C-alpha positions in Angstrom: 95.1 87.2 89.7 94.2 90.8 88.6 97.2 93.1 88.5 99.8 90.4 87.9 102.7 92.0 86.1 101.3 95.5 86.5 103.1 98.2 88.2 101.5 99.8 91.3 100.9 103.0 89.3 99.4 100.9 86.5 97.0 99.3 88.9 96.0 102.7 90.3 95.5 104.1 86.8 93.2 101.1 85.9 91.2 101.5 89.1 90.7 105.2 88.3 89.6 104.2 84.8 87.1 101.6 86.1 85.7 104.2 88.6 85.1 106.6 85.8 83.4 104.0 83.6 81.1 102.9 86.4 80.2 106.5 87.3 79.5 107.8 83.8 78.3 104.9 81.7 75.0 103.2 81.6 76.2 99.6 81.7 74.4 96.3 81.8 74.5 94.6 85.2 76.9 91.9 84.0 79.3 94.5 82.6 79.2 96.5 85.9 79.8 93.3 87.9 82.7 92.3 85.7 84.4 95.8 86.2 83.7 95.7 89.9 85.3 92.2 90.1 88.3 93.5 88.2 88.6 96.4 90.6 88.4 94.1 93.6 91.2 92.0 92.2 93.3 95.1 91.5 92.7 96.4 95.1 93.9 93.0 96.5 97.0 93.1 94.3 97.8 96.7 95.1 97.4 96.0 98.9 99.9 93.1 98.4 102.4 95.3 96.7 102.1 97.9 99.5 102.6 95.2 102.1 105.7 94.0 100.3 107.0 97.5 100.0 106.4 98.2 103.7 108.3 95.1 104.6 111.3 96.2 102.5 111.3 99.7 104.0 111.1 98.2 107.5 114.0 95.9 106.7 116.1 98.8 105.3 115.3 101.0 108.4 116.2 98.1 110.6 119.5 97.7 108.8 120.3 101.3 109.5 119.6 100.9 113.2 121.7 97.7 113.4 124.5 99.0 111.3 124.0 96.4 108.6 125.2 97.6 105.2 122.7 97.7 102.3 124.8 95.3 100.3 124.0 92.6 102.9 120.3 92.7 102.1 119.0 90.4 99.5 117.9 92.7 96.7 115.5 90.1 95.3 113.7 89.4 98.5 110.1 90.5 98.4 110.5 92.2 95.0 107.9 91.3 92.5 109.3 93.5 89.7 108.6 97.2 89.3 106.9 98.5 92.4 
């Protein structure tokens, strides 16, 4: 899957780079399609990271409302590395 092992910022940077290439360069159809395919994969991966991050934030906010200490939360749950 595109974006595996990349940070969220890394994915955004690559998406920005792909956008610039597609806008400025005169590419063959196959090259353009390959870049577009990569971009779609990066968009899916970044959406997944955002969903994971949102879940973690909601869990933390819930712990504040319930009086649960942060230490009781599983620090590895939902983390896929550097977000």
